[in-house]
Biotite code that builds the C-alpha atoms (Angstrom):
import biotite.structure as struc

atoms = struc.array([
    struc.Atom([-88.565, 29.742, -61.600], chain_id="A", res_id=1, res_name="UNK", atom_name="CA", element="C"),
    struc.Atom([-86.096, 29.677, -64.328], chain_id="A", res_id=2, res_name="UNK", atom_name="CA", element="C"),
    struc.Atom([-83.463, 31.149, -62.104], chain_id="A", res_id=3, res_name="UNK", atom_name="CA", element="C"),
    struc.Atom([-83.645, 27.824, -59.777], chain_id="A", res_id=4, res_name="UNK", atom_name="CA", element="C"),
    struc.Atom([-83.438, 25.412, -62.981], chain_id="A", res_id=5, res_name="UNK", atom_name="CA", element="C"),
    struc.Atom([-80.286, 27.859, -64.130], chain_id="A", res_id=6, res_name="UNK", atom_name="CA", element="C"),
    struc.Atom([-78.586, 27.015, -60.865], chain_id="A", res_id=7, res_name="UNK", atom_name="CA", element="C"),
    struc.Atom([-79.461, 23.401, -60.695], chain_id="A", res_id=8, res_name="UNK", atom_name="CA", element="C"),
    struc.Atom([-76.940, 22.954, -63.844], chain_id="A", res_id=9, res_name="UNK", atom_name="CA", element="C"),
    struc.Atom([-73.730, 23.507, -62.179], chain_id="A", res_id=10, res_name="UNK", atom_name="CA", element="C"),
    struc.Atom([-74.855, 21.268, -59.427], chain_id="A", res_id=11, res_name="UNK", atom_name="CA", element="C"),
    struc.Atom([-75.614, 18.495, -61.713], chain_id="A", res_id=12, res_name="UNK", atom_name="CA", element="C"),
    struc.Atom([-72.358, 18.936, -63.715], chain_id="A", res_id=13, res_name="UNK", atom_name="CA", element="C"),
    struc.Atom([-70.353, 19.000, -60.681], chain_id="A", res_id=14, res_name="UNK", atom_name="CA", element="C"),
    struc.Atom([-72.183, 15.451, -59.207], chain_id="A", res_id=15, res_name="UNK", atom_name="CA", element="C"),
    struc.Atom([-71.998, 13.663, -62.655], chain_id="A", res_id=16, res_name="UNK", atom_name="CA", element="C"),
    struc.Atom([-67.782, 14.995, -62.544], chain_id="A", res_id=17, res_name="UNK", atom_name="CA", element="C"),
    struc.Atom([-67.288, 13.063, -59.101], chain_id="A", res_id=18, res_name="UNK", atom_name="CA", element="C"),
    struc.Atom([-68.567, 9.357, -60.643], chain_id="A", res_id=19, res_name="UNK", atom_name="CA", element="C"),
    struc.Atom([-65.783, 6.738, -59.934], chain_id="A", res_id=20, res_name="UNK", atom_name="CA", element="C"),
    struc.Atom([-63.894, 6.092, -62.969], chain_id="A", res_id=21, res_name="UNK", atom_name="CA", element="C"),
    struc.Atom([-62.997, 2.296, -61.450], chain_id="A", res_id=22, res_name="UNK", atom_name="CA", element="C"),
    struc.Atom([-65.427, -0.534, -61.174], chain_id="A", res_id=23, res_name="UNK", atom_name="CA", element="C"),
    struc.Atom([-65.454, -2.013, -57.476], chain_id="A", res_id=24, res_name="UNK", atom_name="CA", element="C"),
    struc.Atom([-66.224, -5.212, -56.966], chain_id="A", res_id=25, res_name="UNK", atom_name="CA", element="C"),
    struc.Atom([-68.250, -6.521, -53.966], chain_id="A", res_id=26, res_name="UNK", atom_name="CA", element="C"),
    struc.Atom([-65.897, -9.889, -53.510], chain_id="A", res_id=27, res_name="UNK", atom_name="CA", element="C"),
    struc.Atom([-62.166, -8.137, -53.607], chain_id="A", res_id=28, res_name="UNK", atom_name="CA", element="C"),
    struc.Atom([-61.302, -9.905, -50.225], chain_id="A", res_id=29, res_name="UNK", atom_name="CA", element="C"),
    struc.Atom([-61.974, -13.173, -52.357], chain_id="A", res_id=30, res_name="UNK", atom_name="CA", element="C"),
    struc.Atom([-58.811, -12.852, -54.527], chain_id="A", res_id=31, res_name="UNK", atom_name="CA", element="C"),
    struc.Atom([-57.207, -15.903, -54.416], chain_id="A", res_id=32, res_name="UNK", atom_name="CA", element="C"),
    struc.Atom([-54.264, -16.440, -51.296], chain_id="A", res_id=33, res_name="UNK", atom_name="CA", element="C"),
    struc.Atom([-50.932, -17.487, -53.095], chain_id="A", res_id=34, res_name="UNK", atom_name="CA", element="C"),
    struc.Atom([-48.316, -18.393, -50.217], chain_id="A", res_id=35, res_name="UNK", atom_name="CA", element="C"),
    struc.Atom([-45.260, -19.653, -51.365], chain_id="A", res_id=36, res_name="UNK", atom_name="CA", element="C"),
    struc.Atom([-44.268, -23.312, -51.256], chain_id="A", res_id=37, res_name="UNK", atom_name="CA", element="C"),
    struc.Atom([-42.241, -23.037, -48.184], chain_id="A", res_id=38, res_name="UNK", atom_name="CA", element="C"),
    struc.Atom([-45.389, -21.361, -46.370], chain_id="A", res_id=39, res_name="UNK", atom_name="CA", element="C"),
    struc.Atom([-47.695, -24.001, -47.977], chain_id="A", res_id=40, res_name="UNK", atom_name="CA", element="C"),
    struc.Atom([-45.761, -26.843, -46.512], chain_id="A", res_id=41, res_name="UNK", atom_name="CA", element="C"),
    struc.Atom([-45.323, -25.246, -43.017], chain_id="A", res_id=42, res_name="UNK", atom_name="CA", element="C"),
    struc.Atom([-48.762, -24.420, -42.722], chain_id="A", res_id=43, res_name="UNK", atom_name="CA", element="C"),
    struc.Atom([-49.843, -28.059, -43.713], chain_id="A", res_id=44, res_name="UNK", atom_name="CA", element="C"),
    struc.Atom([-47.669, -29.675, -41.383], chain_id="A", res_id=45, res_name="UNK", atom_name="CA", element="C"),
    struc.Atom([-48.723, -27.318, -38.478], chain_id="A", res_id=46, res_name="UNK", atom_name="CA", element="C"),
    struc.Atom([-52.086, -26.211, -38.972], chain_id="A", res_id=47, res_name="UNK", atom_name="CA", element="C"),
    struc.Atom([-53.959, -28.222, -41.094], chain_id="A", res_id=48, res_name="UNK", atom_name="CA", element="C"),
    struc.Atom([-57.402, -26.765, -40.294], chain_id="A", res_id=49, res_name="UNK", atom_name="CA", element="C"),
    struc.Atom([-55.781, -23.128, -41.348], chain_id="A", res_id=50, res_name="UNK", atom_name="CA", element="C"),
    struc.Atom([-54.625, -24.900, -45.113], chain_id="A", res_id=51, res_name="UNK", atom_name="CA", element="C"),
    struc.Atom([-58.123, -26.075, -45.557], chain_id="A", res_id=52, res_name="UNK", atom_name="CA", element="C"),
    struc.Atom([-59.704, -22.209, -44.909], chain_id="A", res_id=53, res_name="UNK", atom_name="CA", element="C"),
    struc.Atom([-57.403, -20.797, -47.601], chain_id="A", res_id=54, res_name="UNK", atom_name="CA", element="C"),
    struc.Atom([-58.466, -23.567, -49.409], chain_id="A", res_id=55, res_name="UNK", atom_name="CA", element="C"),
    struc.Atom([-61.793, -22.820, -49.141], chain_id="A", res_id=56, res_name="UNK", atom_name="CA", element="C"),
    struc.Atom([-61.341, -19.260, -49.422], chain_id="A", res_id=57, res_name="UNK", atom_name="CA", element="C"),
    struc.Atom([-59.684, -19.507, -53.134], chain_id="A", res_id=58, res_name="UNK", atom_name="CA", element="C"),
    struc.Atom([-62.370, -21.983, -54.159], chain_id="A", res_id=59, res_name="UNK", atom_name="CA", element="C"),
    struc.Atom([-65.358, -19.685, -52.965], chain_id="A", res_id=60, res_name="UNK", atom_name="CA", element="C"),
    struc.Atom([-63.121, -16.655, -54.720], chain_id="A", res_id=61, res_name="UNK", atom_name="CA", element="C"),
    struc.Atom([-62.845, -18.839, -57.788], chain_id="A", res_id=62, res_name="UNK", atom_name="CA", element="C"),
    struc.Atom([-66.617, -19.443, -58.123], chain_id="A", res_id=63, res_name="UNK", atom_name="CA", element="C"),
    struc.Atom([-67.278, -15.882, -58.059], chain_id="A", res_id=64, res_name="UNK", atom_name="CA", element="C"),
    struc.Atom([-64.821, -15.009, -60.629], chain_id="A", res_id=65, res_name="UNK", atom_name="CA", element="C"),
    struc.Atom([-62.026, -14.124, -58.683], chain_id="A", res_id=66, res_name="UNK", atom_name="CA", element="C"),
    struc.Atom([-58.478, -16.132, -59.326], chain_id="A", res_id=67, res_name="UNK", atom_name="CA", element="C"),
])
């Protein structure tokens, strides 16, 4: 019984060494989209529904703490 406990120590040490050091956020895909001024003007002129989607995307991200 004691041997099995001693064998588990290196296993636990290895598992704790593999923990992530950076915090992952669930909504990284909702960081603010920042098109250039030229791109914004072109999109507004040619594809208003897409421009509305970008605005909605940015608002959703902002409401969850992503800017």
